[in-house]
VOBA-1610 file (N, C-alpha, C; in pm, whole numbers, padded with zeros to 5 digits, always signed):
BEGIN
Met+00668+00151-02632Met+00727+00282-02620Met+00637+00375-02537Glu+00507+00359-02556Glu+00412+00441-02481Glu+00419+00409-02332Ala+00438+00281-02300Ala+00449+00241-02159Ala+00574+00301-02095Leu+00682+00308-02171Leu+00805+00368-02121Leu+00785+00517-02094Met+00713+00584-02181Met+00686+00726-02160Met+00597+00748-02038Arg+00497+00659-02018Arg+00411+00670-01899Arg+00491+00644-01772Ala+00582+00544-01776Ala+00664+00513-01659Ala+00755+00631-01626Thr+00813+00691-01729Thr+00900+00808-01708Thr+00821+00924-01648Glu+00700+00945-01700Glu+00614+01052-01648Glu+00575+01026-01502Thr+00545+00901-01470Thr+00507+00865-01333Thr+00625+00886-01238Leu+00744+00844-01278Leu+00863+00865-01194Leu+00891+01014-01175Lys+00872+01092-01278Lys+00892+01236-01267Lys+00791+01297-01170Asn+00666+01251-01177Asn+00562+01299-01088Asn+00593+01262-00943Ile+00639+01139-00920Ile+00676+01096-00785Ile+00792+01180-00733Arg+00890+01203-00818Arg+01005+01283-00777Arg+00964+01424-00739Glu+00871+01481-00813Glu+00828+01618-00785Glu+00744+01626-00658Thr+00660+01526-00633Thr+00569+01534-00518Thr+00632+01478-00391Arg+00679+01355-00395Arg+00727+01288-00274Arg+00870+01329-00237Leu+00958+01330-00334Leu+01097+01360-00301Leu+01119+01507-00270Ser+01027+01593-00308Ser+01041+01733-00270Ser+01013+01751-00122Ala+00945+01653-00060Ala+00914+01660+00083Ala+01028+01605+00169Leu+01136+01560+00108Leu+01248+01508+00186Leu+01315+01620+00264Arg+01338+01594+00389Arg+01413+01689+00473Arg+01560+01651+00466Pro+01649+01748+00483Pro+01792+01716+00475Pro+01835+01620+00587Pro+01936+01537+00560Pro+01982+01441+00663Pro+02028+01508+00791Thr+02082+01629+00782Thr+02126+01697+00904Thr+02007+01730+00994Glu+01893+01756+00934Glu+01774+01783+01014Glu+01709+01654+01062Phe+01712+01551+00977Phe+01650+01423+01012Phe+01728+01352+01124Phe+01860+01366+01122Phe+01945+01303+01224Phe+02001+01404+01322Asp+01927+01506+01357Asp+01971+01609+01451Asp+01967+01553+01593Phe+02085+01515+01644Phe+02092+01453+01777Phe+02066+01552+01890Asn+02072+01681+01862Asn+02043+01780+01965Asn+01894+01785+01999Arg+01809+01739+01908Arg+01665+01741+01929Arg+01610+01609+01980Val+01696+01512+02007Val+01650+01381+02055Val+01633+01387+02206Ser+01514+01350+02251Ser+01488+01342+02395Ser+01371+01248+02417Arg+01365+01198+02539Arg+01257+01107+02576Arg+01133+01189+02608Pro+01017+01150+02551Pro+00895+01225+02583Pro+00856+01207+02729Ala+00799+01311+02787Ala+00765+01309+02929Ala+00648+01216+02958Asp+00550+01213+02870Asp+00433+01129+02891Asp+00375+01087+02756Leu+00268+01010+02760Leu+00207+00958+02638Leu+00148+01070+02554Ser+00096+01173+02617Ser+00039+01285+02543Ser+00146+01355+02459Gln+00260+01377+02518Gln+00369+01442+02445Gln+00420+01352+02333Ala+00428+01222+02359Ala+00472+01128+02256Ala+00374+01126+02139Thr+00245+01129+02169Thr+00143+01131+02065Thr+00151+01259+01983His+00173+01371+02049His+00188+01499+01978His+00311+01496+01887Arg+00422+01443+01937Arg+00544+01435+01856Arg+00523+01344+01735Ile+00461+01229+01757Ile+00438+01136+01647Ile+00349+01201+01542Ser+00245+01268+01586Ser+00153+01334+01493Ser+00225+01440+01410Tyr+00305+01521+01473Tyr+00375+01628+01401Tyr+00486+01571+01312Asn+00571+01484+01368Asn+00687+01437+01295Asn+00651+01346+01177Thr+00541+01271+01186Thr+00505+01188+01071Thr+00460+01274+00953Arg+00403+01388+00979Arg+00369+01480+00869Arg+00495+01553+00822Tyr+00577+01598+00915Tyr+00693+01679+00880Tyr+00800+01598+00805Phe+00824+01476+00849Phe+00926+01391+00788Phe+00865+01283+00698Ser+00748+01307+00640Ser+00679+01203+00563Ser+00763+01153+00444Gly+00832+01241+00378Gly+00917+01200+00266Gly+01031+01110+00311Asn+01093+01145+00423Asn+01203+01064+00476Asn+01152+00926+00520Tyr+01034+00924+00583Tyr+00979+00796+00628Tyr+00939+00710+00509Gly+00888+00771+00404Gly+00857+00696+00282Gly+00982+00635+00221Leu+01091+00709+00224Leu+01218+00658+00173Leu+01268+00541+00258Ile+01250+00550+00389Ile+01290+00440+00478Ile+01210+00315+00447Val+01080+00328+00427Val+00996+00212+00394Val+01039+00153+00260Ala+01069+00238+00162Ala+01113+00189+00031Ala+01245+00114+00042Leu+01339+00167+00120Leu+01467+00099+00137Leu+01451-00034+00210Leu+01362-00038+00310Leu+01336-00165+00378Leu+01270-00265+00284Ala+01184-00219+00196Ala+01119-00308+00099Ala+01222-00366+00002Val+01316-00283-00043Val+01423-00333-00131Val+01508-00436-00055Tyr+01537-00407+00071Tyr+01615-00502+00151Tyr+01542-00636+00165Thr+01411-00633+00188Thr+01338-00759+00204Thr+01338-00838+00075Leu+01331-00770-00039Leu+01335-00843-00166Leu+01473-00901-00192Ile+01577-00829-00153Ile+01712-00883-00169Ile+01734-01002-00076Ala+01680-00993+00045Ala+01698-01100+00144Ala+01612-01221+00114Asn+01502-01206+00042Asn+01412-01317+00013Asn+01408-01340-00138Met+01511-01402-00189Met+01520-01426-00333Met+01418-01528-00381Arg+01372-01616-00294Arg+01267-01710-00334Arg+01139-01635-00371Leu+01108-01530-00296Leu+00990-01450-00326Leu+01005-01379-00459Val+01122-01324-00484Val+01149-01257-00612Val+01135-01357-00726Phe+01191-01477-00709Phe+01182-01579-00813Phe+01037-01619-00837Ala+00958-01637-00731Ala+00819-01676-00746Ala+00738-01568-00817Ile+00760-01443-00781Ile+00687-01333-00846Ile+00727-01323-00993Leu+00858-01331-01022Leu+00903-01326-01161Leu+00851-01445-01241Phe+00844-01563-01178Phe+00790-01681-01245Phe+00644-01660-01283Leu+00564-01611-01190Leu+00421-01590-01217Leu+00399-01478-01319Val+00466-01366-01303Val+00449-01255-01396Val+00501-01292-01534Gly+00618-01357-01539Gly+00673-01401-01667Gly+00585-01506-01733Gly+00527-01595-01653Gly+00436-01696-01709Gly+00313-01634-01769Phe+00253-01537-01698Phe+00137-01466-01753Phe+00173-01396-01884Ala+00286-01327-01884Ala+00326-01254-02004Ala+00353-01351-02120Ala+00420-01462-02092Ala+00451-01559-02198Ala+00325-01623-02253Ile+00231-01658-02167Ile+00107-01720-02215Ile+00027-01621-02299Asn+00018-01497-02254Asn-00057-01396-02331Asn+00009-01364-02464Arg+00141-01369-02467Arg+00211-01331-02590Arg+00223-01445-02689Phe+00259-01564-02640Phe+00292-01673-02732Phe+00180-01775-02752Ala+00077-01776-02669Ala-00026-01878-02682Ala-00166-01820-02668Pro-00201-01722-02751Pro-00338-01670-02741Pro-00442-01767-02800Asp-00399-01850-02894Asp-00489-01946-02958Asp-00451-02087-02913Pro-00545-02182-02919Pro-00513-02322-02884Pro-00402-02378-02973Ile-00318-02461-02913Ile-00203-02519-02984Ile-00223-02670-02990Gln-00196-02730-03106Gln-00205-02874-03123Gln-00067-02934-03093Val-00061-03018-02989Val+00064-03087-02953Val+00034-03236-02959Gly+00075-03299-03067Gly+00044-03441-03085Gly-00105-03459-03099Asp-00163-03544-03014Asp-00307-03566-03016Asp-00382-03472-02923His-00312-03391-02848His-00374-03304-02747His-00383-03160-02797Val-00489-03092-02756Val-00505-02950-02782Val-00480-02876-02651Val-00378-02790-02652Val-00342-02713-02533Val-00403-02575-02547Thr-00494-02543-02455Thr-00561-02413-02458Thr-00493-02318-02360Gln-00532-02194-02371Gln-00479-02093-02279Gln-00522-02123-02136Lys-00641-02176-02120Lys-00691-02211-01988Lys-00606-02319-01923Ser-00567-02420-01998Ser-00484-02526-01941Ser-00343-02476-01908Leu-00293-02381-01987Leu-00162-02323-01956Leu-00168-02242-01826Tyr-00277-02165-01808Tyr-00294-02090-01683Tyr-00309-02185-01565Thr-00379-02294-01584Thr-00393-02393-01476Thr-00258-02449-01437Gly-00177-02484-01535Gly-00043-02533-01507Gly+00044-02429-01438Leu+00032-02306-01480Leu+00107-02198-01416Leu+00067-02183-01270Phe-00064-02189-01242Phe-00111-02178-01104Phe-00070-02299-01021Val-00075-02418-01078Val-00039-02539-01004Val+00108-02535-00961Ile+00192-02477-01043Ile+00334-02466-01008Ile+00362-02337-00931Gly+00302-02225-00974Gly+00337-02094-00919Gly+00283-02066-00780Ile+00162-02110-00749Ile+00104-02080-00618Ile+00179-02152-00505Pro+00210-02282-00517Pro+00293-02343-00411Pro+00432-02280-00401Leu+00488-02243-00516Leu+00618-02177-00515Leu+00610-02044-00440Leu+00503-01970-00464Leu+00482-01845-00392Leu+00456-01870-00244Trp+00381-01974-00212Trp+00349-02006-00073Trp+00476-02040+00006Phe+00567-02116-00054Phe+00689-02157+00015Phe+00791-02044+00027Ser+00768-01933-00044Ser+00861-01821-00033Ser+00826-01726+00081Asp+00725-01759+00161Asp+00683-01683+00280Asp+00654-01536+00253Pro+00556-01506+00167Pro+00527-01364+00143Pro+00464-01295+00264Phe+00388-01370+00345Phe+00322-01308+00460Phe+00423-01267+00566Ser+00522-01352+00592Ser+00623-01314+00691Ser+00705-01196+00642Thr+00728-01188+00511Thr+00801-01075+00455Thr+00723-00946+00473Val+00593-00950+00445Val+00510-00830+00460Val+00501-00789+00607Phe+00481-00887+00696Phe+00473-00854+00838Phe+00605-00800+00891Trp+00718-00854+00844Trp+00848-00801+00885Trp+00862-00656+00838Leu+00821-00630+00714Leu+00832-00495+00659Leu+00745-00397+00738Val+00623-00437+00771Val+00534-00350+00849Val+00591-00328+00989Gly+00637-00434+01054Gly+00691-00422+01189Gly+00817-00339+01196Ala+00911-00366+01106Ala+01036-00290+01106Ala+01011-00143+01074Ser+00923-00116+00979Ser+00890+00023+00946Ser+00824+00093+01063Ala+00730+00025+01128Ala+00660+00086+01240Ala+00755+00117+01355Ile+00843+00024+01387Ile+00937+00045+01497Ile+01031+00162+01466Leu+01086+00163+01345Leu+01179+00271+01310Leu+01109+00407+01304Ile+00995+00412+01238Ile+00926+00540+01220Ile+00869+00592+01351Leu+00799+00506+01424Leu+00741+00551+01551Leu+00850+00583+01654Gly+00958+00506+01654Gly+01069+00536+01744Gly+01131+00671+01715His+01158+00696+01587His+01217+00824+01550His+01121+00939+01577Ala+00995+00921+01537Ala+00897+01030+01552Ala+00870+01063+01698Ser+00873+00964+01785Ser+00845+00993+01926Ser+00966+01051+01999Met+01086+01025+01952Met+01206+01073+02020Met+01253+01211+01972Met+01211+01252+01852Met+01253+01381+01798Met+01161+01492+01847Glu+01219+01591+01910Glu+01140+01707+01952Glu+01102+01788+01829Pro+00977+01832+01820Pro+00940+01918+01708Pro+01018+02049+01713Gly+01046+02105+01598Gly+01118+02232+01591Gly+01030+02349+01630Ile+01088+02465+01627Ile+01016+02588+01662Ile+00898+02609+01568Glu+00914+02570+01442Glu+00807+02592+01345Glu+00680+02515+01378Ser+00689+02414+01466Ser+00569+02339+01504Ser+00474+02424+01587Glu+00527+02521+01661Glu+00442+02609+01740Glu+00359+02700+01650Tyr+00416+02736+01535Tyr+00346+02824+01443Tyr+00252+02748+01351Ala+00270+02616+01341Ala+00183+02536+01255Ala+00040+02536+01308Ala+00023+02530+01439Ala-00112+02533+01497Ala-00178+02668+01474Val-00102+02774+01480Val-00157+02908+01457Val-00195+02923+01309Gln-00113+02872+01220Gln-00137+02883+01078Gln-00260+02802+01037Glu-00283+02685+01098Glu-00398+02603+01066Glu-00529+02670+01110Ser-00525+02746+01220Ser-00647+02809+01269Ser-00686+02933+01190Val-00591+02991+01117Val-00620+03114+01040Val-00686+03081+00909
//
């Protein structure tokens, strides 16, 4: 019950901090502000400003892409659930050695068996390609959007406000 209360408190804290930084979709998808940057300096300035300004929206994009990768790679989900469930089951149901026939099964041997089955299962589910796809897709979407969106009028006042 205490863990549920901590999880609820953590979600509330995330909602207050991160989701309060979300910009409205009309501002995030404002096609009137889309233009090609003139040079690399302007693109760098736009990326610097827009990644701070739209940080909540970009975080939501990364979270949605992460959910998509987990839905698309069910082998990875199965491998993670197998390993986490195995750890939880061993800790809960076998804290002491168990006598099975003539053999004594210890917690160490159960963990060894879990690793012998779980690590190859995890390896064949391609976690590295999933992580690299997530990083690449996020980078392309975020950097593409941030470099193509012209900063609003308030960006001119942000430099003045920082110097004061």
